[in-house]
Rosetta silent file (secondary structure, phi, psi, omega in degrees, C-alpha in Angstrom):
SEQUENCE: XXXXXXXXXXXXXXXXXXXXXXXXXXXXXXXXXXXXXXXXXXXXXXXXXXXXXXXXXXXXXXXXXXXXXXXXXXXXXXXXXXXXXXXXXXXXXXXXXXXXXXXXXXXXXXXXXXXXXXXXXXXXXXXXXXXXXXXXXXXXXXXXXXXXXXXXXXXXXXXXXXXXXXXXXXXXXXXXXXXXXXXXXXXXXXXXXXXXXXXXXXXXXXXXXXXXXXXXXXXXXXXXXXXXXXXXXXXXXXXXXXXXXXXXXXXXXXXXXXXXXXXXXXXXXXXXXXXXXXXXXXXXXX
SCORE:     score description
SCORE:     0.000 S_00000001
   1 L     0.000  157.788  172.372   -5.812   -0.754   -2.223 S_00000001
   2 E  -116.641  146.440 -178.213   -4.781   -0.051    1.374 S_00000001
   3 L   -90.412  135.586 -172.927   -2.355    2.518    2.625 S_00000001
   4 L    45.532   56.009 -166.186    0.492    1.322    4.861 S_00000001
   5 L   -51.400  -29.495 -167.934   -1.152   -2.116    4.396 S_00000001
   6 L   -93.670   -0.784 -165.190    0.934   -3.989    7.119 S_00000001
   7 H   -77.295   -0.049  172.831    0.391   -1.413    9.958 S_00000001
   8 H   -60.806  -20.435  179.896   -2.301   -3.474   11.718 S_00000001
   9 H  -127.069   67.708  166.863    0.665   -5.026   13.528 S_00000001
  10 L   -96.848  144.159 -166.975    3.137   -2.410   14.569 S_00000001
  11 L  -105.939  109.176  178.288    4.746   -3.219   17.938 S_00000001
  12 L   -65.454  -14.328  177.240    4.837   -0.493   20.596 S_00000001
  13 L   -90.637   -3.542  179.713    7.496   -2.559   22.371 S_00000001
  14 L   -77.228  162.851  171.434    9.770   -2.475   19.377 S_00000001
  15 L   -71.395  160.036  178.067   12.502    0.107   18.927 S_00000001
  16 E   -68.182  141.376 -174.264   11.567    3.192   16.893 S_00000001
  17 L   -76.917  159.782  176.390   12.301    2.726   13.207 S_00000001
  18 L   -67.108   -3.689  177.365   15.032    4.403   11.096 S_00000001
  19 L   -82.930   -0.522 -175.804   12.224    6.230    9.246 S_00000001
  20 L  -105.875  151.384  175.900   11.907    8.546   12.252 S_00000001
  21 L   -65.556  152.574 -178.962   13.836   11.759   13.266 S_00000001
  22 H   -52.324  -42.193 -179.544   16.482   11.545   15.890 S_00000001
  23 H   -57.608  -41.170 -179.761   14.387   13.620   18.344 S_00000001
  24 H   -65.568  -42.444  178.227   11.522   11.189   18.076 S_00000001
  25 H   -56.081  -39.512 -179.753   13.856    8.278   18.690 S_00000001
  26 H   -69.735  -46.609 -179.780   15.118    9.906   21.905 S_00000001
  27 H   -60.699  -30.858 -172.901   11.556   10.664   23.101 S_00000001
  28 L   -76.347   -1.210  168.797   10.412    7.123   22.334 S_00000001
  29 L   -63.094  -18.132  174.096   12.594    5.747   25.098 S_00000001
  30 L   -84.285  121.574 -174.861    9.443    6.640   27.122 S_00000001
  31 H   -63.715  -29.497  175.298    6.920    3.819   26.738 S_00000001
  32 H   -61.811  -37.340  179.363    3.986    6.251   26.752 S_00000001
  33 H   -66.326  -36.920  177.803    5.451    8.003   23.699 S_00000001
  34 H   -66.329  -35.705  173.796    5.587    4.659   21.863 S_00000001
  35 H   -56.808  -46.082 -178.501    1.882    4.113   22.785 S_00000001
  36 H   -69.005  -37.883  178.503    0.994    7.421   21.298 S_00000001
  37 H   -57.246  -42.971  177.964    3.188    6.701   18.239 S_00000001
  38 H   -58.475  -40.958 -179.444    1.237    3.491   17.689 S_00000001
  39 H   -58.425  -34.866 -178.715   -2.035    5.471   17.614 S_00000001
  40 H   -96.981  -10.273  178.700   -0.708    7.580   14.763 S_00000001
  41 H   -90.960  -27.819 -178.766    1.233    4.796   13.009 S_00000001
  42 L   -76.852  120.492  178.317   -1.577    2.292   12.636 S_00000001
  43 L  -114.665   -9.810 -179.710   -3.571    2.997    9.405 S_00000001
  44 L  -133.995  145.794  175.098   -5.230   -0.443    9.098 S_00000001
  45 L   -99.517  -21.592 -172.826   -7.074   -2.743   11.518 S_00000001
  46 L   -96.966  146.640  173.358   -7.239   -5.810    9.314 S_00000001
  47 L   -70.605  171.426  177.425   -4.557   -8.430    8.691 S_00000001
  48 H   -58.162  -43.251 -177.441   -3.388   -9.212    5.159 S_00000001
  49 H   -65.962  -38.404 -178.049   -5.717  -12.188    5.034 S_00000001
  50 H   -75.231  -32.003  176.924   -8.732  -10.130    6.241 S_00000001
  51 H   -65.151  -45.153  179.382   -7.897   -7.290    3.772 S_00000001
  52 H   -60.303  -43.517  178.695   -7.733   -9.863    0.922 S_00000001
  53 H   -63.700  -25.679 -177.014  -11.004  -11.384    1.970 S_00000001
  54 L   -86.622   -4.073  176.903  -12.457   -7.884    2.033 S_00000001
  55 L   104.916   -0.554  176.232  -11.487   -7.204   -1.626 S_00000001
  56 L   -70.225  129.568 -178.253   -8.123   -5.403   -1.185 S_00000001
  57 L  -130.291   -3.537  175.258   -5.691   -6.279   -4.013 S_00000001
  58 E  -120.197  130.108 -179.719   -3.080   -3.495   -3.895 S_00000001
  59 E  -120.581  130.159 -179.982   -0.697   -3.292   -0.866 S_00000001
  60 E   -97.446  120.448 -168.529    1.514   -0.370   -0.022 S_00000001
  61 E  -125.967  128.958  175.315    4.611   -1.659    1.709 S_00000001
  62 E  -120.847  132.351 -170.974    7.447    0.012    3.585 S_00000001
  63 E  -130.942  161.572 -179.330   10.346   -2.145    4.836 S_00000001
  64 E  -158.682  156.841  162.759   13.468   -1.910    6.903 S_00000001
  65 E   -84.119  172.239  171.709   16.212   -3.898    8.504 S_00000001
  66 L  -106.924  104.629 -177.697   16.623   -3.604   12.307 S_00000001
  67 L   -51.804  133.765 -178.000   19.860   -1.737   12.811 S_00000001
  68 L    89.809   -9.947  178.939   22.067   -3.691   15.213 S_00000001
  69 L   -85.995  138.669  176.943   20.347   -6.990   14.587 S_00000001
  70 L   -74.585  141.691 -178.415   22.496   -9.886   13.362 S_00000001
  71 L    92.970 -172.201 -174.509   21.538  -11.247    9.951 S_00000001
  72 L  -122.364   28.886 -176.718   19.526   -9.558    7.185 S_00000001
  73 L   -64.636  146.175 -179.387   15.961  -10.058    8.233 S_00000001
  74 E  -120.752  142.769 -179.074   13.592   -7.397    6.903 S_00000001
  75 E  -126.768  157.207  169.807   10.427   -6.068    8.603 S_00000001
  76 E   -74.037  148.802 -176.771    7.550   -3.936    7.715 S_00000001
  77 E  -146.388  143.022  166.727    7.797   -0.444    9.264 S_00000001
  78 L  -153.600   81.673 -174.775    5.763    2.695    9.922 S_00000001
  79 L    86.242  -59.032  173.748    7.278    4.610   12.726 S_00000001
  80 E  -116.077  160.394 -177.638    7.526    1.341   14.708 S_00000001
  81 E   -76.692  146.822  174.158    8.514   -2.055   13.451 S_00000001
  82 E  -108.883 -152.892 -177.541    5.888   -4.556   12.306 S_00000001
  83 E   -75.738  166.587  173.029    6.060   -8.243   11.469 S_00000001
  84 E   -60.552  139.754  176.004    8.773   -9.893    9.315 S_00000001
  85 H   -56.451  -43.299 -179.130    8.133   -9.363    5.632 S_00000001
  86 H   -55.894  -37.158 -179.846    8.459  -13.104    5.073 S_00000001
  87 H   -70.879  -33.876 -179.758    5.500  -13.819    7.395 S_00000001
  88 H   -72.357  -40.517 -178.735    3.273  -11.304    5.532 S_00000001
  89 H   -63.284  -40.358 -178.032    4.331  -12.747    2.118 S_00000001
  90 H   -65.191  -36.980 -177.853    3.486  -16.307    3.259 S_00000001
  91 H   -64.946  -44.627  176.019    0.025  -15.111    4.470 S_00000001
  92 H   -61.690  -40.032 -178.926   -0.632  -13.556    1.065 S_00000001
  93 H   -64.506  -43.912  179.707    0.599  -16.595   -0.784 S_00000001
  94 H   -58.618  -38.807  175.455   -1.724  -18.917    1.176 S_00000001
  95 H   -65.020  -35.810  178.238   -4.701  -16.838    0.014 S_00000001
  96 H   -71.342  -30.989  173.341   -3.516  -17.006   -3.600 S_00000001
  97 H   -60.191  -39.338 -176.490   -3.139  -20.786   -3.352 S_00000001
  98 H   -82.955  -14.280 -175.171   -6.760  -20.966   -2.350 S_00000001
  99 L  -130.744   69.911 -166.762   -7.909  -18.400   -4.948 S_00000001
 100 L   -62.201  -12.922 -175.563   -5.983  -19.192   -8.214 S_00000001
 101 L  -105.040    5.600  177.202   -7.736  -16.547  -10.278 S_00000001
 102 L   -89.154  145.812 -178.885   -7.024  -13.582   -7.886 S_00000001
 103 L  -127.070  133.589  177.763   -4.182  -11.075   -8.641 S_00000001
 104 E  -123.039  151.901  175.167   -2.329   -8.812   -6.237 S_00000001
 105 E  -112.959  121.721  179.336   -0.090   -5.892   -6.544 S_00000001
 106 E  -111.304  120.101 -171.413    2.693   -5.536   -3.933 S_00000001
 107 E  -111.530   99.559  176.072    4.332   -2.087   -3.967 S_00000001
 108 E   -85.697   95.752 -167.281    7.644   -1.910   -2.103 S_00000001
 109 E  -116.257   -6.566  174.583    8.058    1.821   -2.187 S_00000001
 110 E  -137.316  133.049  179.589   10.128    2.836    0.952 S_00000001
 111 E  -128.013  132.013  178.392   13.302    1.123    2.145 S_00000001
 112 E  -129.437  145.326  175.464   15.207    2.099    5.336 S_00000001
 113 L    53.383   39.513 -177.981   18.573    0.920    6.765 S_00000001
 114 L  -124.745  124.450  175.410   19.034   -1.449    3.829 S_00000001
 115 L   -97.920 -177.554 -173.070   22.274   -2.007    1.850 S_00000001
 116 H   -63.226  -33.337  174.492   22.430   -4.137   -1.358 S_00000001
 117 H   -58.954  -41.652  176.685   22.837   -7.304    0.726 S_00000001
 118 H   -62.006  -43.802 -175.059   19.542   -6.578    2.523 S_00000001
 119 H   -63.800  -47.471  179.515   17.845   -5.933   -0.819 S_00000001
 120 H   -60.030  -39.499  176.101   19.066   -9.272   -2.339 S_00000001
 121 H   -57.149  -48.462 -176.132   17.917  -11.085    0.820 S_00000001
 122 H   -64.426  -43.130 -179.865   14.479   -9.458    0.561 S_00000001
 123 H   -62.871  -40.516  174.972   14.219  -10.117   -3.210 S_00000001
 124 H   -64.928  -35.915  176.405   15.102  -13.783   -2.698 S_00000001
 125 H   -60.439  -46.341 -178.696   12.397  -13.969    0.021 S_00000001
 126 H   -60.370  -42.421 -178.205    9.880  -12.586   -2.514 S_00000001
 127 H   -66.201  -42.273 -178.404   10.955  -15.134   -5.079 S_00000001
 128 H   -70.956  -30.272  179.997   10.793  -18.055   -2.625 S_00000001
 129 H   -68.125  -45.060 -173.175    7.296  -16.921   -1.407 S_00000001
 130 H  -109.833  -23.639  177.883    5.573  -16.737   -4.840 S_00000001
 131 H    45.613 -120.648 -169.881    7.842  -18.617   -7.372 S_00000001
 132 H   -69.669   -8.773  178.291    5.900  -19.153  -10.631 S_00000001
 133 H   -76.041  -10.968 -177.170    3.085  -16.837   -9.540 S_00000001
 134 E   -73.525  130.980  178.638    5.309  -13.839  -10.149 S_00000001
 135 L   -94.284  121.235 -178.305    4.547  -11.898  -13.294 S_00000001
 136 L   -71.391  160.395 -177.008    7.597  -10.618  -15.167 S_00000001
 137 L   -58.420  133.173 -174.679    7.795   -7.036  -16.384 S_00000001
 138 L  -149.184  164.497  170.473    5.662   -6.571  -19.463 S_00000001
 139 L   -57.136  124.189 -174.538    3.915   -3.737  -21.339 S_00000001
 140 H   -51.638  -37.541 -171.790    1.272   -2.609  -18.864 S_00000001
 141 H   -72.287  -16.369  179.073   -1.467   -2.694  -21.482 S_00000001
 142 H   -78.959  -21.773 -168.638   -0.814   -6.458  -22.132 S_00000001
 143 L   -86.615   82.836  176.716   -1.416   -7.435  -18.500 S_00000001
 144 L   -95.994  169.534  176.166   -5.072   -8.238  -18.549 S_00000001
 145 H   -62.090  -39.099 -179.520   -6.701  -10.820  -16.177 S_00000001
 146 H   -61.333  -41.201  176.481   -6.911  -13.202  -19.167 S_00000001
 147 H   -61.111  -44.478  178.495   -3.168  -12.866  -19.691 S_00000001
 148 H   -62.951  -40.966 -177.355   -2.532  -13.547  -15.930 S_00000001
 149 H   -67.662  -41.735 -178.753   -4.826  -16.652  -15.963 S_00000001
 150 H   -60.795  -39.330 -173.690   -3.258  -18.076  -19.044 S_00000001
 151 H   -83.467  -11.506 -172.868    0.254  -17.670  -17.598 S_00000001
 152 L    60.519   38.782  173.513   -0.972  -18.774  -14.046 S_00000001
 153 L   -99.704  149.013 -174.916    0.570  -15.566  -12.650 S_00000001
 154 L  -138.661   -8.260 -172.750   -0.955  -13.911   -9.617 S_00000001
 155 E  -133.343  128.000  170.889    1.609  -11.320   -8.291 S_00000001
 156 E  -111.148  128.155 -178.929    3.018   -8.112   -9.611 S_00000001
 157 E  -110.591  124.100  178.244    5.865   -6.763   -7.486 S_00000001
 158 E  -108.501  127.354 -169.655    6.828   -3.039   -7.784 S_00000001
 159 E  -130.852  103.952 -171.875   10.311   -2.312   -6.389 S_00000001
 160 L   -86.143   64.254  175.630   11.292    1.344   -6.120 S_00000001
 161 L  -154.399  146.680 -174.973   15.055    0.734   -6.134 S_00000001
 162 H   -56.933  -23.709  176.922   17.608    0.464   -8.957 S_00000001
 163 H   -59.809  -16.171  179.219   18.156   -3.197   -8.171 S_00000001
 164 H   -54.801  -29.703 -175.668   14.808   -3.999   -9.896 S_00000001
 165 H   -64.455  -17.496 -175.951   16.867   -4.055  -13.140 S_00000001
 166 H   -89.622   -7.383 -174.186   18.602   -7.226  -12.125 S_00000001
 167 L  -131.214  122.148 -175.489   15.422   -9.265  -11.677 S_00000001
 168 L   -65.213  -23.203 -177.313   12.825   -9.779  -14.488 S_00000001
 169 L   -88.793    0.193  179.108    9.961  -10.195  -11.866 S_00000001
 170 E  -101.437  111.836  175.327   10.551   -6.732  -10.243 S_00000001
 171 E   -75.170  136.573  175.004    8.518   -4.011  -11.908 S_00000001
 172 E   -61.227  147.806  177.476   10.154   -0.532  -11.713 S_00000001
 173 H   -55.119  -37.327 -174.848    8.583    1.977   -9.223 S_00000001
 174 H   -64.585  -11.744  174.380    7.934    4.425  -12.082 S_00000001
 175 H   -82.721   -4.582 -178.419    5.287    1.922  -13.435 S_00000001
 176 E  -132.464   62.984  178.321    3.219    2.628  -10.181 S_00000001
 177 E   -68.160  137.835 -176.941    3.184    6.391   -9.619 S_00000001
 178 L  -134.610   73.871 -177.165    1.287    7.324   -6.439 S_00000001
 179 L   -52.269  140.856 -172.899    1.103   11.148   -6.060 S_00000001
 180 L  -120.536  128.886 -177.453    0.689   12.152   -2.369 S_00000001
 181 L   -77.205  -31.620 -178.427   -1.401   15.137   -1.303 S_00000001
 182 L    48.774   59.874 -179.492    0.227   15.525    2.186 S_00000001
 183 L  -142.917  151.777  172.343   -2.675   17.490    3.613 S_00000001
 184 L   -98.561    2.534 -176.690   -5.101   17.288    6.571 S_00000001
 185 L   -96.300  117.096 -174.068   -7.763   19.187    4.546 S_00000001
 186 H   -67.519  -28.994  178.231  -10.251   16.922    2.818 S_00000001
 187 H   -70.553  -38.837  174.347  -11.178   19.593    0.227 S_00000001
 188 H   -62.999  -39.604  179.974   -7.501   20.026   -0.741 S_00000001
 189 H   -59.124  -51.068 -174.016   -7.163   16.236   -0.926 S_00000001
 190 H   -66.429  -36.951  179.135  -10.067   15.873   -3.338 S_00000001
 191 H   -64.993  -39.644 -178.200   -8.832   18.772   -5.513 S_00000001
 192 H   -65.460  -42.037 -177.825   -5.338   17.119   -5.632 S_00000001
 193 H   -60.137  -40.623  179.682   -6.866   13.781   -6.573 S_00000001
 194 H   -62.625  -48.120 -173.864   -8.790   15.483   -9.426 S_00000001
 195 H   -65.585  -43.500 -177.188   -5.709   17.342  -10.664 S_00000001
 196 H   -73.510  -19.839  170.841   -3.350   14.322  -10.585 S_00000001
 197 H   -70.968  -39.295  178.320   -5.975   12.217  -12.472 S_00000001
 198 H   -64.408  -28.598 -177.862   -5.961   14.845  -15.179 S_00000001
 199 L   -97.299    7.349 -176.780   -2.168   14.612  -15.387 S_00000001
 200 L   -66.782  135.407  178.358   -2.164   10.845  -15.337 S_00000001
 201 L   -58.676  132.848 -170.794   -0.061    9.238  -18.050 S_00000001
 202 L   -70.171  -37.322 -179.956   -2.309    7.886  -20.824 S_00000001
 203 L  -133.266  158.735  166.468   -0.316    4.683  -21.444 S_00000001
 204 L    95.129  -11.325  178.296    2.434    2.614  -19.925 S_00000001
 205 L  -144.483  161.208  167.256    1.869    2.826  -16.191 S_00000001
 206 E   -84.464 -177.465  179.604   -0.654    1.995  -13.494 S_00000001
 207 E  -154.045  136.432  175.214   -1.821    4.897  -11.193 S_00000001
 208 E  -113.033  121.678  171.308   -2.602    5.219   -7.561 S_00000001
 209 E   -94.365  110.258 -174.640   -4.999    7.725   -6.159 S_00000001
 210 E   -88.228   96.093 -176.466   -4.046    7.977   -2.513 S_00000001
 211 L   -86.416   63.282 -175.499   -7.350    9.045   -0.876 S_00000001
 212 L  -132.355  151.902  174.295   -5.679    9.601    2.485 S_00000001
 213 L  -107.912  142.534 -175.143   -5.125   12.573    4.841 S_00000001
 214 L  -114.918  123.367 -177.578   -1.748   13.016    6.471 S_00000001
 215 L   -70.285  141.087  176.097   -1.403   14.402   10.018 S_00000001
 216 L   -93.726  170.644  178.250    1.033   17.283   10.523 S_00000001
 217 H   -56.258  -45.473 -176.881    3.143   17.627   13.773 S_00000001
 218 H   -68.306  -28.664  176.003    0.642   20.110   15.175 S_00000001
 219 H   -63.660  -45.293  178.728   -2.302   17.822   14.328 S_00000001
 220 H   -64.758  -42.804 -177.172   -0.638   15.094   16.448 S_00000001
 221 H   -62.930  -35.166 -176.225    0.194   17.552   19.222 S_00000001
 222 H   -78.747  -25.761 -171.521   -3.360   18.806   19.494 S_00000001
 223 L  -126.030   41.006 -168.569   -4.954   15.328   19.387 S_00000001
 224 L   -47.631  -53.760 -165.303   -2.171   13.219   21.006 S_00000001
 225 L   -82.423  -27.074 -172.066   -4.462   10.546   22.647 S_00000001
 226 L   -70.531  -38.968 -176.926   -7.160   10.417   19.962 S_00000001
 227 H    80.272  173.939 -173.013   -4.901    9.105   17.230 S_00000001
 228 H   -58.172  -52.573 -169.916   -5.210    9.053   13.437 S_00000001
 229 H   -61.279  -45.480 -177.291   -8.452    7.187   13.115 S_00000001
 230 H   -76.005  -25.423 -170.465  -10.471    9.373   15.571 S_00000001
 231 H   -90.301  -46.139 -170.491   -8.903   12.686   14.572 S_00000001
 232 H  -111.856  -38.787 -165.964   -8.802   12.579   10.705 S_00000001
 233 H   -75.822  -57.886 -175.268  -10.217    9.364    9.323 S_00000001
 234 H   -50.211  -47.421 -174.346  -13.692    8.855   10.855 S_00000001
 235 H   -66.436  -35.527 -169.484  -14.785   12.403   10.199 S_00000001
 236 H  -108.223   -8.448 -179.556  -13.647   12.657    6.539 S_00000001
 237 H   -60.364  -42.211  178.591  -14.132    9.139    5.124 S_00000001
 238 H   -52.647  -45.348  178.682  -17.721    9.723    4.078 S_00000001
 239 H   -64.279  -39.931  179.388  -16.749   12.651    1.884 S_00000001
 240 H   -64.897  -38.743 -178.045  -13.774   10.740    0.416 S_00000001
 241 H   -68.193  -38.592  179.308  -16.162    7.802   -0.341 S_00000001
 242 H   -60.458  -36.854  176.413  -18.562   10.123   -2.099 S_00000001
 243 H   -62.839  -43.469 -178.790  -15.678   11.251   -4.331 S_00000001
 244 H   -60.797  -43.283 -178.103  -14.863    7.608   -5.069 S_00000001
 245 H   -60.349  -26.995 -175.063  -18.531    6.941   -6.055 S_00000001
 246 L   -87.639   -2.620 -171.438  -18.388    9.750   -8.650 S_00000001
 247 L   -84.133  159.197  168.586  -15.277    8.347  -10.458 S_00000001
 248 L  -124.784  138.396  179.860  -14.988    6.438  -13.695 S_00000001
 249 E   -83.973  176.376  178.619  -12.380    3.806  -14.328 S_00000001
 250 L   103.686 -173.009 -175.877  -10.368    3.249  -17.521 S_00000001
 251 L   -62.277  126.309  179.720   -7.865    5.364  -19.472 S_00000001
 252 L    75.690    1.251  173.849   -7.607    8.810  -17.781 S_00000001
 253 L  -100.872 -164.290  176.906   -9.970    7.632  -15.057 S_00000001
 254 E   -74.370  155.011  178.551   -9.155    6.065  -11.682 S_00000001
 255 L  -122.731  -71.894 -178.126   -7.023    2.909  -11.602 S_00000001
 256 E  -121.594  131.519  177.009   -6.093    1.972   -8.032 S_00000001
 257 E  -118.870  131.747  179.648   -7.495    3.825   -5.012 S_00000001
 258 E  -115.059  149.928  178.538   -5.997    3.510   -1.535 S_00000001
 259 E  -145.035  162.061  171.493   -7.496    4.373    1.823 S_00000001
 260 L   -85.087  156.450  175.959   -6.769    4.154    5.513 S_00000001
 261 L    42.419   64.485 -170.742   -8.934    1.744    7.673 S_00000001
 262 L   -60.604  -18.092 -176.406  -10.524    0.104    4.658 S_00000001
 263 L   -89.538   -7.702 -172.378  -13.180   -1.615    6.729 S_00000001
 264 L   -70.698  -27.286  176.204  -14.712    1.489    8.284 S_00000001
 265 L  -131.929  174.043 -179.464  -16.985    2.208    5.269 S_00000001
 266 L   -81.465   56.112 -172.986  -17.803    0.000    2.310 S_00000001
 267 H   -59.541  -54.462 -176.078  -14.648    1.227    0.586 S_00000001
 268 H   -62.164  -42.947  178.703  -13.604   -1.939   -1.230 S_00000001
 269 H   -61.837  -38.485 -179.049  -17.161   -2.727   -2.468 S_00000001
 270 H   -67.547  -44.234  179.006  -17.529    0.874   -3.734 S_00000001
 271 H   -63.598  -44.546 -177.937  -14.235    0.771   -5.676 S_00000001
 272 H   -58.985  -40.614 -175.980  -14.959   -2.720   -7.062 S_00000001
 273 H   -64.644  -22.298  175.283  -18.377   -1.559   -8.219 S_00000001
 274 L   -60.601  -26.321  178.721  -16.764    1.063  -10.472 S_00000001
 275 H   -64.993  -22.758  174.809  -15.692   -1.771  -12.732 S_00000001
 276 H   -56.091  -35.756  179.614  -19.379   -2.263  -13.553 S_00000001
 277 H   -61.179  -36.006  176.790  -19.160    0.960  -15.509 S_00000001
 278 H   -66.801  -39.294 -179.924  -16.516   -0.610  -17.803 S_00000001
 279 H   -64.157  -43.603 -179.027  -18.822   -3.591  -18.431 S_00000001
 280 H   -60.089  -38.942 -179.598  -21.670   -1.276  -19.366 S_00000001
 281 H   -65.480  -38.903  179.107  -19.396    0.521  -21.804 S_00000001
 282 H   -60.354  -43.731 -177.748  -18.376   -2.778  -23.315 S_00000001
 283 H   -67.050  -39.829 -178.870  -22.020   -3.817  -23.739 S_00000001
 284 H   -72.563  -29.352 -179.835  -23.083   -0.527  -25.216 S_00000001
 285 H   -72.378  -31.663  179.477  -20.095   -0.581  -27.541 S_00000001
 286 L   -87.299    0.000    0.000  -20.909   -4.119  -28.790 S_00000001
């Protein structure tokens, strides 16, 4: 999985999003401030298509309306606005058309400046983009690849808002817990990932291990120009990747792992290779 999957295209010319504090919105009237914000808002370099081609199958999505804009259009957001959600969904659907056995998880987990009208607009966009590819809510343990192929489903949508109850193809957010370490310290992050795996629900939900470091205000102040990638990610990714290599998948093991800048190391290949351990277990069991 990728963290803030859409952030390869945040627009420094756009207004600052409603996910930011008032003080930052004021400062961001200065174009240099928006340039710096972009350095800290971008967590991915690859487009959806490139991420899919690289093996990413779980997408972490934050969305917002543009306050003051006429209509109900919804955009991706992380500090600054990104592309229209509709454009991203179409890009993902094109990939799925070309690869009918691939399955993706789209996790809509943060909503800003959205009333029920905006939500219904977005949900209808999701339905229009994927139609019969959408997998309705089911017992998690039933949803195997075999099940998805037989039903010709390719998309699971997680929607962290009460309106999920009105649509059978929206999985509730509590089926996709993603505990967040909120630290700049890689040792604390790895300890947190270990602890939350131990606390993982044995049945009934998926589970996201967010292998990401989060800058604090003072981190940004000290390294303004360097940005997230050069300050936190480059230096710590090798240690994070080593932790990934030591994991085991399956019940009480890792399920979905997300990272920033997924192309900087062989992150996707390393996570995918963990599945080989499940195959070895199957073979030894049989």
